[in-house]
Backbone of each chain as nested JSON, in Angstrom:
{
  "chains": [
    {"id": "A", "residues": [
      {"number": 1, "name": "MET", "atoms": {"N": [19.219, 78.362, 112.014], "CA": [19.089, 78.525, 110.571], "C": [20.175, 77.659, 109.744]}},
      {"number": 2, "name": "ASN", "atoms": {"N": [20.177, 76.821, 108.753], "CA": [20.712, 75.968, 108.118], "C": [21.237, 76.571, 106.893]}},
      {"number": 3, "name": "GLU", "atoms": {"N": [22.188, 76.339, 106.527], "CA": [23.087, 76.591, 105.377], "C": [22.424, 76.453, 103.854]}},
      {"number": 4, "name": "ASN", "atoms": {"N": [22.296, 77.456, 103.066], "CA": [21.763, 77.167, 102.085], "C": [22.708, 76.593, 100.872]}},
      {"number": 5, "name": "ILE", "atoms": {"N": [23.754, 76.133, 101.39], "CA": [24.459, 75.581, 100.028], "C": [24.811, 74.123, 100.809]}},
      {"number": 6, "name": "VAL", "atoms": {"N": [24.718, 73.142, 99.798], "CA": [25.17, 71.878, 100.471], "C": [26.243, 71.135, 99.199]}},
      {"number": 7, "name": "TYR", "atoms": {"N": [27.179, 70.827, 99.725], "CA": [28.483, 70.548, 99.292], "C": [28.332, 69.205, 98.953]}},
      {"number": 8, "name": "VAL", "atoms": {"N": [28.623, 68.569, 97.737], "CA": [28.488, 66.632, 97.311], "C": [30.142, 66.659, 97.356]}},
      {"number": 9, "name": "GLY", "atoms": {"N": [30.293, 65.143, 98.014], "CA": [31.516, 64.808, 97.97], "C": [31.135, 63.518, 97.711]}},
      {"number": 10, "name": "SER", "atoms": {"N": [32.265, 62.593, 98.536], "CA": [32.311, 61.145, 98.191], "C": [31.715, 60.044, 99.095]}},
      {"number": 11, "name": "LYS", "atoms": {"N": [30.753, 61.025, 100.094], "CA": [29.985, 60.054, 100.843], "C": [28.57, 59.579, 100.173]}},
      {"number": 12, "name": "PRO", "atoms": {"N": [28.182, 58.524, 100.6], "CA": [26.732, 58.136, 100.046], "C": [25.785, 59.049, 99.794]}},
      {"number": 13, "name": "VAL", "atoms": {"N": [25.015, 58.618, 98.666], "CA": [23.958, 59.592, 98.146], "C": [22.946, 60.477, 99.254]}},
      {"number": 14, "name": "MET", "atoms": {"N": [22.67, 59.245, 100.043], "CA": [21.39, 59.62, 100.799], "C": [21.862, 60.903, 101.916]}},
      {"number": 15, "name": "THR", "atoms": {"N": [23.249, 60.787, 102.1], "CA": [23.585, 61.758, 103.095], "C": [23.425, 63.081, 102.791]}},
      {"number": 16, "name": "TYR", "atoms": {"N": [23.489, 63.502, 101.155], "CA": [23.343, 64.196, 100.778], "C": [22.283, 64.701, 100.611]}},
      {"number": 17, "name": "VAL", "atoms": {"N": [20.921, 64.04, 100.363], "CA": [19.502, 64.228, 100.151], "C": [18.961, 64.205, 101.893]}},
      {"number": 18, "name": "MET", "atoms": {"N": [19.564, 63.775, 102.511], "CA": [19.367, 64.194, 103.859], "C": [19.693, 65.863, 104.38]}},
      {"number": 19, "name": "ALA", "atoms": {"N": [20.536, 65.953, 103.629], "CA": [21.275, 67.709, 104.057], "C": [20.401, 68.529, 103.323]}},
      {"number": 20, "name": "ILE", "atoms": {"N": [20.09, 68.058, 101.982], "CA": [18.866, 69.104, 101.194], "C": [17.833, 68.984, 101.643]}},
      {"number": 21, "name": "ILE", "atoms": {"N": [17.166, 67.955, 102.182], "CA": [16.094, 68.334, 103.089], "C": [15.803, 68.923, 103.998]}},
      {"number": 22, "name": "SER", "atoms": {"N": [16.972, 68.742, 104.678], "CA": [17.218, 69.49, 106.435], "C": [16.857, 71.346, 106.01]}},
      {"number": 23, "name": "ALA", "atoms": {"N": [17.931, 71.79, 104.739], "CA": [17.524, 72.729, 104.535], "C": [16.429, 73.197, 103.858]}},
      {"number": 24, "name": "MET", "atoms": {"N": [16.043, 72.379, 103.339], "CA": [14.814, 72.806, 102.517], "C": [13.599, 72.738, 103.759]}},
      {"number": 25, "name": "ASN", "atoms": {"N": [13.938, 72.458, 104.939], "CA": [13.04, 72.819, 105.861], "C": [12.525, 74.431, 106.458]}},
      {"number": 26, "name": "ASP", "atoms": {"N": [13.555, 74.877, 106.063], "CA": [13.474, 76.482, 106.217], "C": [14.18, 77.358, 105.27]}},
      {"number": 27, "name": "GLN", "atoms": {"N": [14.103, 77.043, 103.985], "CA": [14.332, 78.154, 103.086], "C": [13.526, 77.376, 102.001]}},
      {"number": 28, "name": "ASP", "atoms": {"N": [13.493, 78.395, 101.066], "CA": [12.876, 78.217, 99.953], "C": [13.52, 77.5, 98.654]}},
      {"number": 29, "name": "GLU", "atoms": {"N": [15.128, 77.867, 99.189], "CA": [15.937, 77.696, 97.821], "C": [17.309, 77.003, 98.438]}},
      {"number": 30, "name": "VAL", "atoms": {"N": [17.906, 76.055, 97.633], "CA": [18.919, 75.443, 98.239], "C": [20.152, 75.034, 97.074]}},
      {"number": 31, "name": "VAL", "atoms": {"N": [21.223, 75.334, 97.317], "CA": [22.334, 75.286, 95.843], "C": [22.952, 73.904, 96.559]}},
      {"number": 32, "name": "VAL", "atoms": {"N": [23.029, 72.65, 95.649], "CA": [23.572, 71.701, 95.567], "C": [25.156, 71.762, 94.534]}},
      {"number": 33, "name": "LYS", "atoms": {"N": [26.152, 72.0, 95.232], "CA": [27.705, 72.006, 94.299], "C": [28.621, 71.065, 94.477]}},
      {"number": 34, "name": "ALA", "atoms": {"N": [29.103, 70.701, 93.496], "CA": [30.148, 69.633, 93.78], "C": [31.12, 70.109, 92.427]}},
      {"number": 35, "name": "ARG", "atoms": {"N": [32.456, 69.038, 92.333], "CA": [33.299, 69.12, 91.576], "C": [34.096, 67.95, 91.113]}},
      {"number": 36, "name": "GLY", "atoms": {"N": [34.587, 67.727, 89.906], "CA": [35.06, 66.514, 89.466], "C": [33.908, 65.437, 89.52]}},
      {"number": 37, "name": "ARG", "atoms": {"N": [34.563, 64.21, 90.219], "CA": [33.625, 63.027, 89.717], "C": [32.434, 63.246, 90.759]}},
      {"number": 38, "name": "ALA", "atoms": {"N": [32.54, 64.064, 92.104], "CA": [31.246, 63.872, 92.654], "C": [29.999, 64.723, 91.835]}},
      {"number": 39, "name": "ILE", "atoms": {"N": [30.327, 65.423, 90.708], "CA": [29.126, 65.795, 89.892], "C": [27.862, 64.911, 89.335]}},
      {"number": 40, "name": "SER", "atoms": {"N": [28.304, 63.617, 89.295], "CA": [27.199, 62.395, 89.513], "C": [26.764, 62.286, 90.614]}},
      {"number": 41, "name": "THR", "atoms": {"N": [27.157, 62.377, 91.669], "CA": [26.996, 62.087, 92.791], "C": [25.788, 63.355, 93.114]}},
      {"number": 42, "name": "ALA", "atoms": {"N": [25.883, 64.634, 92.738], "CA": [25.402, 65.967, 92.944], "C": [24.19, 65.536, 92.1]}},
      {"number": 43, "name": "VAL", "atoms": {"N": [23.849, 65.376, 91.004], "CA": [22.855, 65.081, 90.195], "C": [21.831, 64.263, 91.243]}},
      {"number": 44, "name": "ASP", "atoms": {"N": [22.478, 63.102, 91.389], "CA": [21.771, 61.874, 91.831], "C": [21.229, 62.641, 92.567]}},
      {"number": 45, "name": "ALA", "atoms": {"N": [21.752, 63.164, 93.983], "CA": [20.983, 63.802, 95.216], "C": [19.918, 64.291, 94.848]}},
      {"number": 46, "name": "ALA", "atoms": {"N": [20.007, 65.213, 93.843], "CA": [18.966, 66.426, 93.928], "C": [17.648, 65.34, 93.011]}},
      {"number": 47, "name": "GLU", "atoms": {"N": [17.975, 64.523, 91.883], "CA": [16.961, 63.929, 91.692], "C": [16.495, 62.945, 92.733]}},
      {"number": 48, "name": "VAL", "atoms": {"N": [17.079, 62.272, 93.468], "CA": [16.56, 61.221, 94.637], "C": [15.404, 62.219, 95.093]}},
      {"number": 49, "name": "THR", "atoms": {"N": [15.88, 63.49, 96.033], "CA": [15.065, 64.38, 96.329], "C": [13.761, 64.488, 95.955]}},
      {"number": 50, "name": "ARG", "atoms": {"N": [14.123, 65.089, 94.316], "CA": [12.968, 65.707, 94.062], "C": [12.125, 64.525, 93.485]}},
      {"number": 51, "name": "ASN", "atoms": {"N": [12.406, 63.295, 93.087], "CA": [11.367, 62.295, 93.128], "C": [10.307, 61.75, 94.13]}},
      {"number": 52, "name": "ARG", "atoms": {"N": [11.407, 61.585, 95.282], "CA": [11.464, 60.547, 96.253], "C": [10.728, 61.298, 97.523]}},
      {"number": 53, "name": "TYR", "atoms": {"N": [10.843, 62.614, 97.599], "CA": [10.784, 62.967, 98.738], "C": [9.962, 64.563, 98.874]}},
      {"number": 54, "name": "LEU", "atoms": {"N": [10.762, 65.549, 97.78], "CA": [10.132, 66.87, 97.879], "C": [9.475, 67.098, 96.649]}},
      {"number": 55, "name": "THR", "atoms": {"N": [8.708, 66.406, 96.095], "CA": [8.243, 66.621, 94.74], "C": [7.441, 67.856, 94.277]}},
      {"number": 56, "name": "GLY", "atoms": {"N": [7.87, 67.992, 93.201], "CA": [7.379, 69.69, 92.755], "C": [8.583, 70.557, 92.831]}},
      {"number": 57, "name": "LEU", "atoms": {"N": [9.604, 70.491, 93.262], "CA": [11.232, 71.298, 93.558], "C": [11.034, 71.241, 92.038]}},
      {"number": 58, "name": "GLU", "atoms": {"N": [11.858, 72.577, 91.83], "CA": [12.169, 72.953, 90.383], "C": [13.822, 72.774, 90.319]}},
      {"number": 59, "name": "SER", "atoms": {"N": [14.383, 72.661, 89.161], "CA": [16.015, 72.772, 89.332], "C": [16.738, 73.161, 88.533]}},
      {"number": 60, "name": "THR", "atoms": {"N": [17.182, 74.471, 88.803], "CA": [18.41, 75.235, 87.596], "C": [19.513, 74.624, 87.971]}},
      {"number": 61, "name": "VAL", "atoms": {"N": [20.666, 74.322, 86.803], "CA": [21.736, 74.115, 86.44], "C": [22.826, 74.438, 85.557]}},
      {"number": 62, "name": "THR", "atoms": {"N": [23.768, 74.944, 86.755], "CA": [24.816, 75.808, 85.948], "C": [25.812, 74.753, 85.884]}},
      {"number": 63, "name": "ILE", "atoms": {"N": [26.961, 74.852, 84.825], "CA": [28.452, 74.058, 85.018], "C": [29.078, 75.12, 84.556]}},
      {"number": 64, "name": "GLY", "atoms": {"N": [30.535, 74.582, 85.336], "CA": [31.662, 75.716, 84.814], "C": [32.959, 75.049, 85.628]}},
      {"number": 65, "name": "THR", "atoms": {"N": [34.111, 76.076, 85.275], "CA": [35.514, 75.186, 85.458], "C": [35.966, 75.884, 86.427]}},
      {"number": 66, "name": "GLU", "atoms": {"N": [37.236, 75.348, 87.525], "CA": [37.829, 76.237, 88.554], "C": [38.954, 75.816, 88.662]}},
      {"number": 67, "name": "GLU", "atoms": {"N": [39.863, 76.267, 88.647], "CA": [41.554, 76.558, 88.611], "C": [41.948, 75.976, 90.103]}},
      {"number": 68, "name": "MET", "atoms": {"N": [42.455, 74.712, 90.12], "CA": [42.809, 74.15, 91.585], "C": [44.113, 73.977, 91.319]}},
      {"number": 69, "name": "GLU", "atoms": {"N": [44.785, 74.173, 92.581], "CA": [46.267, 74.313, 93.007], "C": [46.646, 73.135, 93.377]}},
      {"number": 70, "name": "ALA", "atoms": {"N": [47.894, 71.962, 92.6], "CA": [47.565, 70.685, 92.721], "C": [48.846, 70.958, 93.575]}},
      {"number": 71, "name": "GLU", "atoms": {"N": [49.678, 70.113, 94.11], "CA": [50.839, 70.019, 95.214], "C": [51.854, 70.331, 93.737]}},
      {"number": 72, "name": "GLY", "atoms": {"N": [53.388, 71.516, 94.74], "CA": [54.103, 71.514, 93.951], "C": [53.855, 72.73, 92.895]}},
      {"number": 73, "name": "GLY", "atoms": {"N": [52.365, 73.284, 93.185], "CA": [52.438, 74.995, 92.919], "C": [51.347, 75.0, 91.33]}},
      {"number": 74, "name": "SER", "atoms": {"N": [51.755, 73.627, 90.906], "CA": [50.803, 73.497, 88.768], "C": [49.442, 73.917, 89.455]}},
      {"number": 75, "name": "THR", "atoms": {"N": [48.826, 74.112, 88.347], "CA": [47.425, 74.358, 88.581], "C": [46.681, 73.299, 87.582]}},
      {"number": 76, "name": "ARG", "atoms": {"N": [45.889, 73.244, 88.261], "CA": [44.534, 72.121, 86.777], "C": [43.284, 72.616, 86.812]}},
      {"number": 77, "name": "ASN", "atoms": {"N": [42.725, 72.308, 85.902], "CA": [41.053, 72.644, 85.939], "C": [40.58, 71.513, 85.904]}},
      {"number": 78, "name": "VAL", "atoms": {"N": [39.385, 72.143, 87.191], "CA": [38.458, 70.999, 87.685], "C": [36.584, 70.867, 87.2]}},
      {"number": 79, "name": "SER", "atoms": {"N": [35.661, 70.113, 86.377], "CA": [34.433, 71.06, 86.456], "C": [33.988, 71.34, 87.347]}},
      {"number": 80, "name": "THR", "atoms": {"N": [32.863, 72.105, 87.405], "CA": [31.756, 72.46, 88.286], "C": [30.357, 72.158, 88.297]}},
      {"number": 81, "name": "ILE", "atoms": {"N": [29.642, 72.133, 89.305], "CA": [27.956, 71.841, 88.834], "C": [27.253, 72.593, 90.071]}},
      {"number": 82, "name": "ALA", "atoms": {"N": [26.294, 73.49, 90.066], "CA": [25.571, 74.171, 90.714], "C": [23.785, 73.819, 90.423]}},
      {"number": 83, "name": "ILE", "atoms": {"N": [23.609, 73.232, 91.322], "CA": [22.387, 72.627, 91.312], "C": [20.919, 73.543, 92.105]}},
      {"number": 84, "name": "THR", "atoms": {"N": [20.359, 74.472, 91.682], "CA": [19.628, 75.122, 92.454], "C": [18.321, 74.53, 92.831]}},
      {"number": 85, "name": "LEU", "atoms": {"N": [17.971, 74.243, 93.48], "CA": [16.559, 73.526, 94.182], "C": [15.838, 74.474, 94.416]}},
      {"number": 86, "name": "SER", "atoms": {"N": [14.773, 74.903, 93.96], "CA": [13.673, 75.592, 94.448], "C": [12.362, 75.29, 94.689]}},
      {"number": 87, "name": "LYS", "atoms": {"N": [11.316, 75.878, 95.888], "CA": [10.08, 75.613, 95.819], "C": [9.159, 76.475, 94.867]}},
      {"number": 88, "name": "SER", "atoms": {"N": [8.422, 75.681, 93.806], "CA": [7.732, 76.549, 92.708], "C": [6.882, 77.124, 93.44]}},
      {"number": 89, "name": "PRO", "atoms": {"N": [6.951, 78.298, 92.911], "CA": [5.687, 79.313, 93.431], "C": [3.896, 79.035, 93.779]}},
      {"number": 90, "name": "GLU", "atoms": {"N": [3.746, 77.803, 92.86], "CA": [2.242, 76.908, 93.312], "C": [2.406, 76.479, 94.71]}},
      {"number": 91, "name": "ALA", "atoms": {"N": [3.362, 76.362, 95.206], "CA": [3.614, 74.698, 95.908], "C": [3.263, 75.358, 97.384]}}
    ]},
    {"id": "B", "residues": [
      {"number": 1, "name": "MET", "atoms": {"N": [26.154, 65.053, 56.773], "CA": [25.556, 66.084, 58.376], "C": [25.705, 65.313, 59.226]}},
      {"number": 2, "name": "ASN", "atoms": {"N": [26.461, 65.568, 60.46], "CA": [26.728, 64.66, 61.575], "C": [25.161, 65.12, 62.425]}},
      {"number": 3, "name": "GLU", "atoms": {"N": [25.47, 63.864, 63.238], "CA": [24.326, 63.71, 64.197], "C": [24.382, 65.289, 65.507]}},
      {"number": 4, "name": "ASN", "atoms": {"N": [23.35, 65.906, 66.026], "CA": [23.685, 66.695, 66.762], "C": [23.29, 66.219, 68.342]}},
      {"number": 5, "name": "ILE", "atoms": {"N": [23.491, 64.918, 68.452], "CA": [23.577, 64.526, 70.205], "C": [24.837, 63.925, 69.922]}},
      {"number": 6, "name": "VAL", "atoms": {"N": [25.346, 63.976, 71.245], "CA": [26.871, 63.13, 71.507], "C": [26.686, 62.579, 72.732]}},
      {"number": 7, "name": "TYR", "atoms": {"N": [26.728, 61.615, 72.495], "CA": [26.193, 60.363, 73.955], "C": [27.618, 60.372, 74.416]}},
      {"number": 8, "name": "VAL", "atoms": {"N": [27.756, 60.666, 75.886], "CA": [29.246, 60.416, 76.409], "C": [28.806, 58.951, 77.185]}},
      {"number": 9, "name": "GLY", "atoms": {"N": [30.069, 58.045, 77.116], "CA": [30.128, 57.333, 78.071], "C": [31.424, 56.945, 78.782]}},
      {"number": 10, "name": "SER", "atoms": {"N": [32.22, 55.893, 78.395], "CA": [33.363, 55.793, 79.473], "C": [34.506, 55.826, 78.881]}},
      {"number": 11, "name": "LYS", "atoms": {"N": [34.259, 56.683, 77.634], "CA": [36.001, 57.093, 77.176], "C": [36.791, 58.132, 77.515]}},
      {"number": 12, "name": "PRO", "atoms": {"N": [38.1, 58.057, 77.049], "CA": [38.505, 59.453, 77.584], "C": [37.737, 60.868, 77.294]}},
      {"number": 13, "name": "VAL", "atoms": {"N": [37.989, 61.695, 78.241], "CA": [37.525, 63.009, 77.664], "C": [37.538, 63.369, 76.477]}},
      {"number": 14, "name": "MET", "atoms": {"N": [38.975, 63.721, 75.933], "CA": [38.954, 64.066, 74.426], "C": [38.247, 63.476, 73.721]}},
      {"number": 15, "name": "THR", "atoms": {"N": [37.609, 62.483, 73.408], "CA": [37.169, 61.371, 72.893], "C": [35.615, 62.16, 72.173]}},
      {"number": 16, "name": "TYR", "atoms": {"N": [35.34, 62.552, 73.334], "CA": [33.613, 63.475, 73.333], "C": [34.055, 64.953, 73.093]}},
      {"number": 17, "name": "VAL", "atoms": {"N": [35.284, 65.503, 73.238], "CA": [35.644, 66.731, 72.741], "C": [35.421, 66.685, 71.217]}},
      {"number": 18, "name": "MET", "atoms": {"N": [36.333, 65.735, 70.645], "CA": [36.456, 65.828, 69.324], "C": [34.937, 65.602, 68.965]}},
      {"number": 19, "name": "ALA", "atoms": {"N": [34.127, 65.154, 69.455], "CA": [32.805, 64.547, 68.505], "C": [32.136, 65.595, 68.347]}},
      {"number": 20, "name": "ILE", "atoms": {"N": [32.27, 66.666, 69.681], "CA": [31.206, 67.865, 69.937], "C": [31.806, 68.973, 68.75]}},
      {"number": 21, "name": "ILE", "atoms": {"N": [33.039, 69.036, 68.617], "CA": [33.62, 70.11, 67.584], "C": [33.373, 69.484, 66.496]}},
      {"number": 22, "name": "SER", "atoms": {"N": [33.677, 68.364, 65.867], "CA": [32.705, 67.887, 64.904], "C": [31.648, 68.15, 64.549]}},
      {"number": 23, "name": "ALA", "atoms": {"N": [30.974, 67.949, 65.445], "CA": [29.485, 68.112, 65.347], "C": [28.951, 69.699, 65.125]}},
      {"number": 24, "name": "MET", "atoms": {"N": [29.791, 70.802, 66.062], "CA": [29.544, 72.164, 65.867], "C": [29.799, 72.44, 64.352]}},
      {"number": 25, "name": "ASN", "atoms": {"N": [30.729, 71.776, 63.969], "CA": [31.35, 72.603, 62.592], "C": [30.152, 72.691, 61.495]}},
      {"number": 26, "name": "ASP", "atoms": {"N": [29.108, 71.749, 61.64], "CA": [28.104, 72.261, 60.561], "C": [26.753, 72.552, 61.165]}},
      {"number": 27, "name": "GLN", "atoms": {"N": [26.743, 73.021, 62.158], "CA": [25.459, 73.241, 63.399], "C": [25.422, 74.137, 64.188]}},
      {"number": 28, "name": "ASP", "atoms": {"N": [24.45, 74.78, 64.817], "CA": [24.456, 75.747, 65.855], "C": [24.644, 75.527, 67.032]}},
      {"number": 29, "name": "GLU", "atoms": {"N": [23.792, 74.35, 67.476], "CA": [23.953, 73.741, 68.426], "C": [23.494, 72.268, 68.89]}},
      {"number": 30, "name": "VAL", "atoms": {"N": [24.502, 71.683, 69.628], "CA": [24.733, 70.427, 69.893], "C": [24.572, 69.783, 71.5]}},
      {"number": 31, "name": "VAL", "atoms": {"N": [23.902, 68.79, 71.559], "CA": [23.325, 68.387, 73.085], "C": [24.407, 67.269, 73.211]}},
      {"number": 32, "name": "VAL", "atoms": {"N": [24.837, 67.172, 74.118], "CA": [25.765, 66.578, 75.093], "C": [25.071, 65.679, 76.068]}},
      {"number": 33, "name": "LYS", "atoms": {"N": [24.618, 64.42, 75.937], "CA": [24.012, 63.56, 77.205], "C": [24.668, 62.287, 77.33]}},
      {"number": 34, "name": "ALA", "atoms": {"N": [24.292, 62.075, 79.554], "CA": [25.33, 61.11, 79.896], "C": [24.08, 60.609, 80.84]}},
      {"number": 35, "name": "ARG", "atoms": {"N": [24.476, 59.573, 81.059], "CA": [23.725, 58.789, 82.266], "C": [24.587, 58.096, 83.669]}},
      {"number": 36, "name": "GLY", "atoms": {"N": [24.087, 58.295, 84.592], "CA": [24.711, 57.502, 85.701], "C": [26.286, 58.477, 86.257]}},
      {"number": 37, "name": "ARG", "atoms": {"N": [27.842, 57.62, 86.258], "CA": [29.024, 57.632, 85.906], "C": [29.297, 58.865, 85.286]}},
      {"number": 38, "name": "ALA", "atoms": {"N": [28.669, 58.477, 84.246], "CA": [29.378, 59.326, 82.978], "C": [29.111, 60.796, 82.955]}},
      {"number": 39, "name": "ILE", "atoms": {"N": [27.971, 61.449, 83.518], "CA": [27.652, 62.503, 84.195], "C": [28.778, 63.843, 84.149]}},
      {"number": 40, "name": "SER", "atoms": {"N": [29.577, 63.313, 85.269], "CA": [31.247, 63.82, 85.152], "C": [31.632, 64.122, 84.125]}},
      {"number": 41, "name": "THR", "atoms": {"N": [31.756, 63.469, 83.15], "CA": [32.769, 63.016, 81.588], "C": [32.225, 64.058, 81.036]}},
      {"number": 42, "name": "ALA", "atoms": {"N": [30.495, 64.66, 81.007], "CA": [29.896, 64.819, 80.429], "C": [30.202, 66.22, 80.271]}},
      {"number": 43, "name": "VAL", "atoms": {"N": [30.176, 66.468, 81.385], "CA": [30.581, 68.712, 82.145], "C": [31.987, 68.476, 82.088]}},
      {"number": 44, "name": "ASP", "atoms": {"N": [33.094, 67.595, 82.126], "CA": [34.35, 68.008, 81.429], "C": [34.143, 67.946, 80.271]}},
      {"number": 45, "name": "ALA", "atoms": {"N": [33.715, 67.188, 78.97], "CA": [34.011, 67.388, 77.904], "C": [33.272, 69.035, 77.297]}},
      {"number": 46, "name": "ALA", "atoms": {"N": [31.715, 69.356, 77.88], "CA": [31.339, 70.448, 77.775], "C": [32.358, 71.835, 77.797]}},
      {"number": 47, "name": "GLU", "atoms": {"N": [32.935, 71.389, 79.123], "CA": [33.589, 72.951, 79.642], "C": [34.893, 72.841, 78.844]}},
      {"number": 48, "name": "VAL", "atoms": {"N": [35.86, 71.623, 78.775], "CA": [36.768, 71.709, 77.713], "C": [36.68, 72.383, 76.453]}},
      {"number": 49, "name": "THR", "atoms": {"N": [35.538, 71.709, 76.004], "CA": [35.503, 72.201, 74.422], "C": [35.269, 73.977, 74.633]}},
      {"number": 50, "name": "ARG", "atoms": {"N": [34.157, 74.382, 75.696], "CA": [34.314, 75.836, 75.472], "C": [35.111, 76.794, 76.073]}},
      {"number": 51, "name": "ASN", "atoms": {"N": [36.125, 75.968, 76.856], "CA": [37.432, 76.722, 77.322], "C": [38.418, 76.8, 76.329]}},
      {"number": 52, "name": "ARG", "atoms": {"N": [38.672, 75.598, 75.873], "CA": [39.694, 75.574, 75.19], "C": [39.778, 75.898, 73.561]}},
      {"number": 53, "name": "TYR", "atoms": {"N": [38.459, 75.035, 72.787], "CA": [38.518, 75.205, 71.663], "C": [37.265, 76.392, 71.017]}},
      {"number": 54, "name": "LEU", "atoms": {"N": [36.389, 75.89, 71.594], "CA": [35.211, 76.823, 71.074], "C": [34.825, 77.883, 71.944]}},
      {"number": 55, "name": "THR", "atoms": {"N": [35.405, 78.661, 72.176], "CA": [35.244, 79.75, 73.691], "C": [33.931, 80.849, 72.601]}},
      {"number": 56, "name": "GLY", "atoms": {"N": [33.228, 80.686, 73.824], "CA": [31.917, 81.706, 73.768], "C": [30.601, 80.739, 73.457]}},
      {"number": 57, "name": "LEU", "atoms": {"N": [30.873, 79.433, 73.509], "CA": [29.43, 78.653, 73.284], "C": [28.768, 79.042, 74.686]}},
      {"number": 58, "name": "GLU", "atoms": {"N": [27.685, 79.012, 74.394], "CA": [26.777, 79.339, 76.021], "C": [26.229, 77.844, 75.856]}},
      {"number": 59, "name": "SER", "atoms": {"N": [26.077, 77.499, 77.326], "CA": [25.387, 75.932, 77.52], "C": [24.304, 76.199, 78.328]}},
      {"number": 60, "name": "THR", "atoms": {"N": [23.196, 75.017, 78.345], "CA": [22.279, 75.439, 79.275], "C": [22.035, 73.912, 79.675]}},
      {"number": 61, "name": "VAL", "atoms": {"N": [21.784, 73.672, 80.832], "CA": [21.672, 72.27, 81.639], "C": [20.725, 72.013, 81.791]}},
      {"number": 62, "name": "THR", "atoms": {"N": [20.012, 70.353, 81.489], "CA": [18.811, 69.957, 82.24], "C": [19.348, 68.612, 82.923]}},
      {"number": 63, "name": "ILE", "atoms": {"N": [19.015, 68.548, 83.809], "CA": [18.803, 66.782, 84.7], "C": [17.347, 66.237, 84.891]}},
      {"number": 64, "name": "GLY", "atoms": {"N": [17.532, 64.862, 84.7], "CA": [16.465, 63.983, 84.766], "C": [16.668, 62.763, 85.489]}},
      {"number": 65, "name": "THR", "atoms": {"N": [15.891, 61.89, 85.381], "CA": [15.96, 60.92, 85.9], "C": [15.082, 60.074, 84.86]}},
      {"number": 66, "name": "GLU", "atoms": {"N": [15.825, 58.777, 84.703], "CA": [15.463, 57.17, 83.778], "C": [14.996, 56.181, 84.26]}},
      {"number": 67, "name": "GLU", "atoms": {"N": [14.299, 55.333, 84.213], "CA": [14.249, 54.03, 84.555], "C": [14.787, 53.074, 83.064]}},
      {"number": 68, "name": "MET", "atoms": {"N": [15.819, 52.03, 83.829], "CA": [16.588, 51.359, 83.256], "C": [15.864, 50.093, 83.926]}},
      {"number": 69, "name": "GLU", "atoms": {"N": [15.868, 48.725, 83.081], "CA": [15.768, 47.691, 82.813], "C": [16.783, 47.043, 83.595]}},
      {"number": 70, "name": "ALA", "atoms": {"N": [17.066, 46.402, 84.432], "CA": [18.12, 45.537, 85.112], "C": [18.014, 43.92, 84.842]}},
      {"number": 71, "name": "GLU", "atoms": {"N": [18.867, 43.53, 84.898], "CA": [18.642, 41.853, 84.747], "C": [17.993, 41.197, 85.579]}},
      {"number": 72, "name": "GLY", "atoms": {"N": [16.998, 40.503, 85.3], "CA": [15.678, 39.922, 86.077], "C": [14.684, 40.593, 86.2]}},
      {"number": 73, "name": "GLY", "atoms": {"N": [14.233, 41.818, 84.991], "CA": [13.059, 42.031, 84.952], "C": [12.688, 43.504, 85.877]}},
      {"number": 74, "name": "SER", "atoms": {"N": [13.545, 43.602, 87.362], "CA": [13.452, 44.512, 88.313], "C": [14.153, 46.028, 87.372]}},
      {"number": 75, "name": "THR", "atoms": {"N": [13.924, 47.242, 87.996], "CA": [14.143, 48.518, 87.005], "C": [14.794, 49.289, 88.635]}},
      {"number": 76, "name": "ARG", "atoms": {"N": [15.762, 49.94, 87.974], "CA": [16.455, 50.79, 88.715], "C": [16.498, 52.34, 88.024]}},
      {"number": 77, "name": "ASN", "atoms": {"N": [16.428, 53.537, 89.065], "CA": [16.711, 54.803, 88.733], "C": [18.241, 55.318, 88.479]}},
      {"number": 78, "name": "VAL", "atoms": {"N": [18.18, 55.936, 87.052], "CA": [19.537, 56.445, 86.951], "C": [19.253, 57.926, 86.513]}},
      {"number": 79, "name": "SER", "atoms": {"N": [20.393, 58.611, 86.927], "CA": [20.224, 60.28, 86.573], "C": [20.841, 60.345, 85.611]}},
      {"number": 80, "name": "THR", "atoms": {"N": [20.2, 61.668, 84.651], "CA": [20.551, 62.085, 83.353], "C": [20.922, 63.503, 83.532]}},
      {"number": 81, "name": "ILE", "atoms": {"N": [21.758, 63.726, 82.426], "CA": [22.258, 65.161, 82.094], "C": [22.095, 65.505, 80.581]}},
      {"number": 82, "name": "ALA", "atoms": {"N": [21.742, 66.744, 80.409], "CA": [21.703, 66.863, 78.971], "C": [22.054, 68.478, 79.116]}},
      {"number": 83, "name": "ILE", "atoms": {"N": [23.706, 68.693, 78.002], "CA": [23.75, 69.952, 78.386], "C": [23.935, 70.584, 76.642]}},
      {"number": 84, "name": "THR", "atoms": {"N": [23.036, 71.67, 76.463], "CA": [22.874, 72.23, 75.07], "C": [24.114, 73.356, 74.993]}},
      {"number": 85, "name": "LEU", "atoms": {"N": [24.882, 73.071, 74.074], "CA": [25.923, 74.319, 73.442], "C": [25.543, 74.705, 72.067]}},
      {"number": 86, "name": "SER", "atoms": {"N": [25.29, 75.851, 72.338], "CA": [24.92, 76.638, 71.599], "C": [25.864, 78.09, 70.887]}},
      {"number": 87, "name": "LYS", "atoms": {"N": [25.637, 78.324, 69.743], "CA": [26.502, 78.84, 69.548], "C": [25.645, 80.965, 69.7]}},
      {"number": 88, "name": "SER", "atoms": {"N": [26.419, 81.592, 70.143], "CA": [25.726, 82.58, 70.993], "C": [25.445, 83.664, 69.558]}},
      {"number": 89, "name": "PRO", "atoms": {"N": [24.378, 84.256, 69.722], "CA": [23.892, 85.016, 68.362], "C": [25.052, 85.997, 67.85]}},
      {"number": 90, "name": "GLU", "atoms": {"N": [26.053, 86.451, 68.311], "CA": [26.657, 87.834, 68.102], "C": [27.869, 87.056, 67.983]}},
      {"number": 91, "name": "ALA", "atoms": {"N": [28.292, 85.529, 67.848], "CA": [29.491, 85.242, 67.601], "C": [29.867, 84.82, 66.033]}}
    ]}
  ]
}
């Protein structure tokens, strides 16, 4: 069984598209998560998957903020995104 | 009256935070829009506004894809985000 969360980082978009397609193969729902600069890549990966490979997927998006510990014990805030891709009921 | 759409580009995050706060001053709802790499900045601007300045705002997020005309007449796809920030009914 695949994990149903795909964490997006700094690899090429298609890396994450393949991970989403693979996870969608045996699940009805996958959550694509990213932080900071990778947020744009996460949206790209979700949109490429929806437009080119698994048309008809629905997306629900939430944004938030996480506190990250920086070196030296200080903290800084980083924005987060979670894109839930799910097969529509009629598909 | 302010425009109720804030377009996010490549300026510093606080530029857009100020624009959102200003627009929220005379409206109940502001839509923060961005494309491509600016998507991360749009999420940052919305989150900083919500966490530091106008706490209690609700956010609804949609993502999409737009076709852009590149030089030479070819087209390429770019991801988009629209973050609707609204005052909660009880606020």
